[in-house]
VOSEKOL-683529 format. One record per atom (N, C-alpha, C): residue number from 0; residue in one letter; atom name; z, x, y. Coordinates in nm, 3 decimals. Last residue first. Layout:
BEGIN
   k r  a      pz      px      py
 NUM A CA       Z       X       Y
...
This chain:
BEGIN
   k r  a      pz      px      py
 115 V  N  -0.133   2.338  -1.267
 115 V CA  -0.124   2.479  -1.228
 115 V  C  -0.148   2.568  -1.348
 114 E  N  -0.319   2.047  -1.198
 114 E CA  -0.241   2.125  -1.294
 114 E  C  -0.246   2.272  -1.255
 113 P  N  -0.287   1.856  -0.899
 113 P CA  -0.365   1.946  -0.984
 113 P  C  -0.272   2.024  -1.077
 112 E  N  -0.152   1.530  -0.906
 112 E CA  -0.139   1.669  -0.863
 112 E  C  -0.224   1.755  -0.955
 111 P  N  -0.361   1.239  -0.873
 111 P CA  -0.271   1.326  -0.950
 111 P  C  -0.267   1.467  -0.891
 110 L  N  -0.399   0.982  -0.722
 110 L CA  -0.432   1.116  -0.676
 110 L  C  -0.337   1.215  -0.745
 109 F  N  -0.323   0.748  -0.852
 109 F CA  -0.450   0.750  -0.781
 109 F  C  -0.493   0.888  -0.731
 108 E  N  -0.080   0.806  -0.985
 108 E CA  -0.183   0.726  -1.051
 108 E  C  -0.320   0.748  -0.985
 107 D  N   0.069   0.942  -0.800
 107 D CA   0.032   1.012  -0.924
 107 D  C  -0.077   0.938  -1.000
 106 L  N   0.100   0.733  -0.616
 106 L CA   0.025   0.852  -0.579
 106 L  C  -0.019   0.930  -0.702
 105 A  N   0.262   0.557  -0.761
 105 A CA   0.128   0.516  -0.720
 105 A  C   0.043   0.637  -0.686
 104 E  N   0.490   0.719  -0.793
 104 E CA   0.423   0.661  -0.910
 104 E  C   0.280   0.623  -0.876
 103 F  N   0.556   0.770  -0.526
 103 F CA   0.509   0.880  -0.610
 103 F  C   0.440   0.828  -0.736
 102 L  N   0.631   0.507  -0.456
 102 L CA   0.524   0.574  -0.382
 102 L  C   0.468   0.688  -0.467
 101 P  N   0.847   0.451  -0.621
 101 P CA   0.719   0.386  -0.650
 101 P  C   0.603   0.445  -0.571
 100 T  N   1.016   0.653  -0.483
 100 T CA   0.990   0.655  -0.627
 100 T  C   0.861   0.580  -0.660
  99 M  N   1.058   0.586  -0.227
  99 M CA   0.963   0.695  -0.246
  99 M  C   0.930   0.707  -0.395
  98 Y  N   1.259   0.411  -0.227
  98 Y CA   1.127   0.356  -0.251
  98 Y  C   1.017   0.461  -0.245
  97 M  N   1.473   0.566  -0.149
  97 M CA   1.460   0.534  -0.291
  97 M  C   1.324   0.473  -0.324
  96 Y  N   1.429   0.566   0.128
  96 Y CA   1.424   0.691   0.053
  96 Y  C   1.403   0.664  -0.095
  95 A  N   1.487   0.307   0.200
  95 A CA   1.346   0.349   0.200
  95 A  C   1.330   0.479   0.122
  94 P  N   1.770   0.320   0.175
  94 P CA   1.691   0.230   0.092
  94 P  C   1.543   0.267   0.087
  93 G  N   1.833   0.532   0.373
  93 G CA   1.850   0.547   0.229
  93 G  C   1.771   0.451   0.143
  92 G  N   1.606   0.470   0.653
  92 G CA   1.720   0.532   0.586
  92 G  C   1.714   0.533   0.434
  91 H  N   1.411   0.384   0.829
  91 H CA   1.478   0.284   0.747
  91 H  C   1.592   0.339   0.662
  90 M  N   1.291   0.591   0.969
  90 M CA   1.322   0.467   1.041
  90 M  C   1.410   0.371   0.962
  89 V  N   1.268   0.790   0.775
  89 V CA   1.326   0.822   0.905
  89 V  C   1.374   0.694   0.975
  88 V  N   1.129   0.648   0.578
  88 V CA   1.267   0.690   0.551
  88 V  C   1.338   0.723   0.683
  87 A  N   0.883   0.625   0.701
  87 A CA   0.959   0.504   0.671
  87 A  C   1.104   0.538   0.647
  86 M  N   0.813   0.891   0.700
  86 M CA   0.831   0.825   0.830
  86 M  C   0.907   0.692   0.812
  85 F  N   0.779   0.938   0.428
  85 F CA   0.895   0.995   0.495
  85 F  C   0.919   0.931   0.632
  84 G  N   0.530   0.810   0.390
  84 G CA   0.651   0.757   0.327
  84 G  C   0.777   0.809   0.393
  83 A  N   0.373   0.989   0.534
  83 A CA   0.381   0.849   0.578
  83 A  C   0.505   0.784   0.518
  82 E  N   0.407   1.213   0.369
  82 E CA   0.459   1.214   0.506
  82 E  C   0.469   1.074   0.564
  81 V  N   0.269   1.121   0.141
  81 V CA   0.413   1.149   0.133
  81 V  C   0.474   1.151   0.273
  80 V  N   0.009   1.103   0.246
  80 V CA   0.075   0.984   0.191
  80 V  C   0.226   1.004   0.186
  79 E  N  -0.038   1.371   0.317
  79 E CA  -0.042   1.265   0.418
  79 E  C   0.032   1.141   0.371
  78 D  N  -0.025   1.500   0.068
  78 D CA   0.075   1.529   0.171
  78 D  C   0.077   1.423   0.281
  77 R  N  -0.255   1.384  -0.063
  77 R CA  -0.119   1.367  -0.115
  77 R  C  -0.015   1.390  -0.005
  76 G  N  -0.490   1.248   0.177
  76 G CA  -0.443   1.344   0.079
  76 G  C  -0.298   1.317   0.041
  75 A  N  -0.720   0.983   0.229
  75 A CA  -0.589   1.044   0.254
  75 A  C  -0.552   1.139   0.142
  74 G  N  -0.958   0.845   0.186
  74 G CA  -0.963   0.989   0.207
  74 G  C  -0.830   1.056   0.236
  73 A  N  -0.955   0.587   0.110
  73 A CA  -1.001   0.613   0.247
  73 A  C  -0.998   0.761   0.282
  72 K  N  -0.838   0.604  -0.139
  72 K CA  -0.982   0.569  -0.132
  72 K  C  -1.040   0.599   0.006
  71 V  N  -0.578   0.653  -0.048
  71 V CA  -0.650   0.757  -0.123
  71 V  C  -0.800   0.729  -0.119
  70 A  N  -0.525   0.404   0.069
  70 A CA  -0.520   0.526   0.150
  70 A  C  -0.597   0.639   0.082
  69 Q  N  -0.544   0.231  -0.152
  69 Q CA  -0.639   0.218  -0.043
  69 Q  C  -0.642   0.343   0.046
  68 E  N  -0.325   0.323  -0.307
  68 E CA  -0.461   0.324  -0.361
  68 E  C  -0.564   0.320  -0.249
  67 V  N  -0.122   0.270  -0.123
  67 V CA  -0.147   0.409  -0.165
  67 V  C  -0.287   0.418  -0.222
  66 H  N  -0.145  -0.010  -0.109
  66 H CA  -0.182   0.071   0.008
  66 H  C  -0.194   0.219  -0.024
  65 F  N  -0.074  -0.100  -0.371
  65 F CA  -0.201  -0.138  -0.309
  65 F  C  -0.240  -0.040  -0.198
  64 A  N   0.183   0.014  -0.411
  64 A CA   0.073   0.040  -0.504
  64 A  C  -0.061   0.014  -0.437
  63 I  N   0.318  -0.100  -0.188
  63 I CA   0.307   0.045  -0.204
  63 I  C   0.189   0.078  -0.295
  62 C  N   0.303  -0.372  -0.246
  62 C CA   0.239  -0.320  -0.125
  62 C  C   0.219  -0.169  -0.134
  61 W  N   0.456  -0.378  -0.477
  61 W CA   0.317  -0.424  -0.482
  61 W  C   0.240  -0.368  -0.364
  60 E  N   0.707  -0.294  -0.380
  60 E CA   0.636  -0.212  -0.478
  60 E  C   0.489  -0.251  -0.489
  59 C  N   0.846  -0.289  -0.081
  59 C CA   0.755  -0.376  -0.156
  59 C  C   0.672  -0.291  -0.252
  58 Q  N   1.013  -0.207   0.129
  58 Q CA   1.058  -0.199  -0.009
  58 Q  C   0.978  -0.293  -0.099
  57 A  N   0.946  -0.174   0.387
  57 A CA   0.966  -0.312   0.343
  57 A  C   1.015  -0.321   0.199
  56 A  N   0.906   0.101   0.388
  56 A CA   1.016   0.045   0.467
  56 A  C   1.049  -0.098   0.424
  55 V  N   0.676   0.111   0.225
  55 V CA   0.800   0.177   0.182
  55 V  C   0.919   0.118   0.257
  54 A  N   0.500  -0.032   0.390
  54 A CA   0.528  -0.080   0.254
  54 A  C   0.656  -0.018   0.200
  53 L  N   0.486   0.129   0.616
  53 L CA   0.544  -0.005   0.626
  53 L  C   0.581  -0.062   0.490
  52 A  N   0.359   0.354   0.504
  52 A CA   0.492   0.365   0.563
  52 A  C   0.560   0.228   0.572
  51 V  N   0.115   0.232   0.428
  51 V CA   0.201   0.297   0.328
  51 V  C   0.344   0.306   0.382
  50 N  N   0.015   0.154   0.677
  50 N CA   0.052   0.051   0.579
  50 N  C   0.141   0.108   0.468
  49 I  N  -0.040   0.405   0.781
  49 I CA   0.060   0.320   0.847
  49 I  C   0.108   0.213   0.749
  48 L  N  -0.242   0.471   0.602
  48 L CA  -0.120   0.551   0.605
  48 L  C  -0.007   0.477   0.676
  47 E  N  -0.432   0.280   0.674
  47 E CA  -0.370   0.271   0.542
  47 E  C  -0.245   0.358   0.532
  46 K  N  -0.497   0.373   0.930
  46 K CA  -0.439   0.239   0.913
  46 K  C  -0.369   0.228   0.778
  45 F  N  -0.613   0.620   0.863
  45 F CA  -0.491   0.616   0.944
  45 F  C  -0.421   0.480   0.929
  44 R  N  -0.838   0.531   0.719
  44 R CA  -0.740   0.621   0.658
  44 R  C  -0.607   0.614   0.732
  43 L  N  -0.979   0.377   0.913
  43 L CA  -0.920   0.313   0.796
  43 L  C  -0.814   0.401   0.730
  42 N  N  -0.894   0.466   1.256
  42 N CA  -0.982   0.465   1.138
  42 N  C  -0.905   0.410   1.018
  41 L  N  -0.831   0.275   1.547
  41 L CA  -0.778   0.356   1.438
  41 L  C  -0.874   0.351   1.320
  40 A  N  -0.989   0.118   1.721
  40 A CA  -0.917   0.235   1.773
  40 A  C  -0.867   0.328   1.663
  39 K  N  -1.107  -0.115   1.621
  39 K CA  -1.190   0.007   1.629
  39 K  C  -1.110   0.132   1.668
  38 G  N  -1.007  -0.366   1.385
  38 G CA  -0.991  -0.293   1.510
  38 G  C  -1.062  -0.159   1.508
  37 E  N  -1.012  -0.492   1.140
  37 E CA  -1.141  -0.462   1.204
  37 E  C  -1.128  -0.382   1.333
  36 E  N  -0.764  -0.567   1.053
  36 E CA  -0.817  -0.442   1.002
  36 E  C  -0.949  -0.402   1.068
  35 A  N  -0.735  -0.816   1.170
  35 A CA  -0.645  -0.709   1.211
  35 A  C  -0.700  -0.573   1.168
  34 K  N  -0.932  -0.960   1.028
  34 K CA  -0.946  -0.940   1.173
  34 K  C  -0.858  -0.824   1.220
  33 Q  N  -0.820  -0.954   0.767
  33 Q CA  -0.952  -0.897   0.793
  33 Q  C  -0.970  -0.867   0.941
  32 L  N  -0.578  -1.093   0.809
  32 L CA  -0.579  -0.954   0.761
  32 L  C  -0.711  -0.886   0.794
  31 F  N  -0.680  -1.345   0.881
  31 F CA  -0.602  -1.267   0.977
  31 F  C  -0.600  -1.119   0.936
  30 G  N  -0.797  -1.413   0.637
  30 G CA  -0.880  -1.400   0.756
  30 G  C  -0.810  -1.319   0.864
  29 L  N  -0.573  -1.435   0.478
  29 L CA  -0.669  -1.329   0.448
  29 L  C  -0.765  -1.307   0.565
  28 F  N  -0.455  -1.662   0.605
  28 F CA  -0.385  -1.534   0.596
  28 F  C  -0.482  -1.419   0.574
  27 A  N  -0.656  -1.858   0.573
  27 A CA  -0.608  -1.822   0.706
  27 A  C  -0.540  -1.684   0.704
  26 R  N  -0.678  -1.868   0.294
  26 R CA  -0.796  -1.830   0.374
  26 R  C  -0.752  -1.786   0.514
  25 T  N  -0.421  -1.961   0.235
  25 T CA  -0.464  -1.830   0.189
  25 T  C  -0.583  -1.780   0.268
  24 E  N  -0.423  -2.215   0.351
  24 E CA  -0.324  -2.117   0.393
  24 E  C  -0.369  -1.975   0.356
  23 D  N  -0.638  -2.332   0.207
  23 D CA  -0.638  -2.325   0.354
  23 D  C  -0.544  -2.216   0.404
  22 P  N  -0.570  -2.314  -0.072
  22 P CA  -0.688  -2.245  -0.016
  22 P  C  -0.684  -2.231   0.136
  21 Y  N  -0.362  -2.315  -0.279
  21 Y CA  -0.336  -2.327  -0.135
  21 Y  C  -0.451  -2.261  -0.058
  20 D  N  -0.464  -2.286  -0.537
  20 D CA  -0.366  -2.391  -0.510
  20 D  C  -0.341  -2.416  -0.362
  19 R  N  -0.660  -2.078  -0.523
  19 R CA  -0.686  -2.202  -0.595
  19 R  C  -0.594  -2.314  -0.547
  18 R  N  -0.536  -1.879  -0.374
  18 R CA  -0.667  -1.930  -0.330
  18 R  C  -0.698  -2.065  -0.396
  17 L  N  -0.312  -1.839  -0.536
  17 L CA  -0.295  -1.897  -0.403
  17 L  C  -0.427  -1.950  -0.348
  16 R  N  -0.437  -1.724  -0.760
  16 R CA  -0.363  -1.850  -0.773
  16 R  C  -0.344  -1.917  -0.637
  15 R  N  -0.546  -1.489  -0.647
  15 R CA  -0.634  -1.586  -0.712
  15 R  C  -0.564  -1.723  -0.721
  14 T  N  -0.309  -1.365  -0.564
  14 T CA  -0.411  -1.403  -0.466
  14 T  C  -0.504  -1.508  -0.523
  13 V  N  -0.184  -1.320  -0.806
  13 V CA  -0.120  -1.411  -0.711
  13 V  C  -0.219  -1.455  -0.604
  12 A  N  -0.372  -1.142  -0.924
  12 A CA  -0.340  -1.270  -0.987
  12 A  C  -0.278  -1.367  -0.887
  11 T  N  -0.372  -0.919  -0.752
  11 T CA  -0.495  -0.995  -0.775
  11 T  C  -0.464  -1.133  -0.829
  10 V  N  -0.105  -0.842  -0.782
  10 V CA  -0.157  -0.875  -0.649
  10 V  C  -0.282  -0.961  -0.664
   9 Q  N  -0.103  -0.784  -1.055
   9 Q CA  -0.022  -0.895  -1.006
   9 Q  C  -0.067  -0.938  -0.866
   8 E  N  -0.264  -0.558  -1.062
   8 E CA  -0.310  -0.680  -1.130
   8 E  C  -0.232  -0.802  -1.083
   7 L  N  -0.089  -0.386  -0.926
   7 L CA  -0.219  -0.421  -0.866
   7 L  C  -0.277  -0.546  -0.931
   6 R  N   0.122  -0.372  -1.111
   6 R CA   0.146  -0.427  -0.977
   6 R  C   0.014  -0.469  -0.911
   5 D  N  -0.009  -0.246  -1.324
   5 D CA   0.047  -0.380  -1.340
   5 D  C   0.068  -0.447  -1.206
   4 R  N  -0.056   0.001  -1.206
   4 R CA  -0.171  -0.085  -1.238
   4 R  C  -0.126  -0.229  -1.261
   3 V  N   0.214   0.084  -1.197
   3 V CA   0.133   0.074  -1.075
   3 V  C   0.014  -0.018  -1.099
   2 N  N   0.290   0.097  -1.460
   2 N CA   0.357   0.000  -1.374
   2 N  C   0.276  -0.022  -1.246
   1 S  N  -0.001   0.143  -1.671
   1 S CA   0.107   0.190  -1.585
   1 S  C   0.167   0.076  -1.505
   0 M  N  -0.059   0.043  -2.005
   0 M CA  -0.096   0.035  -1.864
   0 M  C   0.025   0.074  -1.779
Protein backbone atom coordinates (compact mmCIF):
# COMPACT_ATOMS: atom_id res chain seq x y z
CA UNK A 1 0.00 0.00 0.00
CA UNK A 2 1.26 3.48 -0.81
CA UNK A 3 2.23 6.04 1.80
CA UNK A 4 -0.62 8.19 0.49
CA UNK A 5 -3.20 5.46 1.06
CA UNK A 6 -1.70 4.85 4.50
CA UNK A 7 -2.22 8.52 5.34
CA UNK A 8 -5.85 8.36 4.21
CA UNK A 9 -6.45 5.26 6.34
CA UNK A 10 -4.89 7.10 9.29
CA UNK A 11 -7.30 10.02 8.77
CA UNK A 12 -10.22 7.58 8.88
CA UNK A 13 -8.83 5.76 11.92
CA UNK A 14 -8.22 8.88 13.99
CA UNK A 15 -11.66 10.23 13.10
CA UNK A 16 -13.29 6.96 14.12
CA UNK A 17 -11.37 6.95 17.43
CA UNK A 18 -12.19 10.58 18.17
CA UNK A 19 -15.87 9.99 17.39
CA UNK A 20 -15.84 7.10 19.86
CA UNK A 21 -13.80 8.72 22.64
CA UNK A 22 -14.68 12.41 22.21
CA UNK A 23 -18.02 12.47 20.41
CA UNK A 24 -19.10 15.99 21.39
CA UNK A 25 -15.85 17.65 20.36
CA UNK A 26 -15.60 15.64 17.17
CA UNK A 27 -19.23 16.28 16.21
CA UNK A 28 -18.69 20.02 16.78
CA UNK A 29 -15.52 20.09 14.67
CA UNK A 30 -16.99 18.03 11.83
CA UNK A 31 -20.15 20.13 11.95
CA UNK A 32 -18.07 23.27 11.56
CA UNK A 33 -16.26 21.73 8.60
CA UNK A 34 -19.56 20.87 6.94
CA UNK A 35 -20.95 24.39 7.46
CA UNK A 36 -17.76 26.03 6.17
CA UNK A 37 -17.84 23.84 3.06
CA UNK A 38 -21.51 24.65 2.33
CA UNK A 39 -20.78 28.22 1.24
CA UNK A 40 -22.16 29.06 -2.19
CA UNK A 41 -19.60 31.59 -3.51
CA UNK A 42 -16.85 29.06 -4.33
CA UNK A 43 -17.32 25.73 -6.05
CA UNK A 44 -15.98 22.53 -4.50
CA UNK A 45 -13.04 22.23 -6.94
CA UNK A 46 -11.83 25.72 -6.06
CA UNK A 47 -12.28 25.12 -2.32
CA UNK A 48 -10.27 21.91 -2.51
CA UNK A 49 -7.49 23.68 -4.42
CA UNK A 50 -7.37 26.24 -1.62
CA UNK A 51 -7.22 23.37 0.86
CA UNK A 52 -4.34 21.82 -1.09
CA UNK A 53 -2.37 25.07 -0.82
CA UNK A 54 -3.14 25.36 2.88
CA UNK A 55 -2.18 21.73 3.46
CA UNK A 56 1.21 22.27 1.81
CA UNK A 57 1.78 25.48 3.78
CA UNK A 58 0.80 23.71 7.01
CA UNK A 59 3.17 20.86 6.12
CA UNK A 60 0.49 18.26 6.87
CA UNK A 61 1.00 15.07 4.87
CA UNK A 62 -2.41 13.71 5.94
CA UNK A 63 -4.09 16.93 4.80
CA UNK A 64 -2.20 16.88 1.49
CA UNK A 65 -3.26 13.29 0.78
CA UNK A 66 -6.89 13.99 1.70
CA UNK A 67 -7.26 17.28 -0.16
CA UNK A 68 -5.41 16.21 -3.32
CA UNK A 69 -7.77 13.23 -3.50
CA UNK A 70 -10.77 15.49 -2.95
CA UNK A 71 -9.54 18.08 -5.49
CA UNK A 72 -9.11 15.38 -8.14
CA UNK A 73 -12.57 13.97 -7.35
CA UNK A 74 -13.96 17.51 -7.73
CA UNK A 75 -12.45 17.74 -11.21
CA UNK A 76 -9.11 19.48 -10.61
CA UNK A 77 -6.37 18.70 -13.08
CA UNK A 78 -2.72 17.98 -12.37
CA UNK A 79 -1.55 21.50 -13.26
CA UNK A 80 -4.19 23.09 -11.04
CA UNK A 81 -3.12 21.00 -8.06
CA UNK A 82 0.57 21.77 -8.64
CA UNK A 83 -0.15 25.50 -9.03
CA UNK A 84 -2.10 25.45 -5.76
CA UNK A 85 0.95 23.88 -4.14
CA UNK A 86 3.20 26.55 -5.63
CA UNK A 87 0.98 29.26 -4.12
CA UNK A 88 1.80 27.79 -0.72
CA UNK A 89 5.50 27.92 -1.60
CA UNK A 90 5.14 31.59 -2.59
CA UNK A 91 3.65 32.40 0.80
CA UNK A 92 5.59 29.93 2.96
CA UNK A 93 9.00 29.53 1.28
CA UNK A 94 11.45 26.64 1.43
CA UNK A 95 9.66 24.43 3.95
CA UNK A 96 6.51 24.46 1.81
CA UNK A 97 8.66 23.77 -1.26
CA UNK A 98 9.76 20.47 0.27
CA UNK A 99 6.15 19.53 0.98
CA UNK A 100 5.60 19.46 -2.75
CA UNK A 101 7.06 15.94 -2.37
CA UNK A 102 3.98 14.49 -0.62
CA UNK A 103 1.81 16.59 -2.94
CA UNK A 104 3.31 14.79 -5.95
CA UNK A 105 3.00 11.43 -4.19
CA UNK A 106 -0.71 12.05 -3.65
CA UNK A 107 -1.22 13.46 -7.13
CA UNK A 108 0.50 10.46 -8.72
CA UNK A 109 -1.76 8.20 -6.66
CA UNK A 110 -5.03 9.88 -7.63
CA UNK A 111 -4.24 11.39 -11.04
CA UNK A 112 -1.26 9.61 -12.62
CA UNK A 113 0.55 11.29 -15.48
CA UNK A 114 -0.30 9.77 -18.83
CA UNK A 115 2.39 7.50 -20.24
CA UNK A 116 4.18 8.95 -23.25
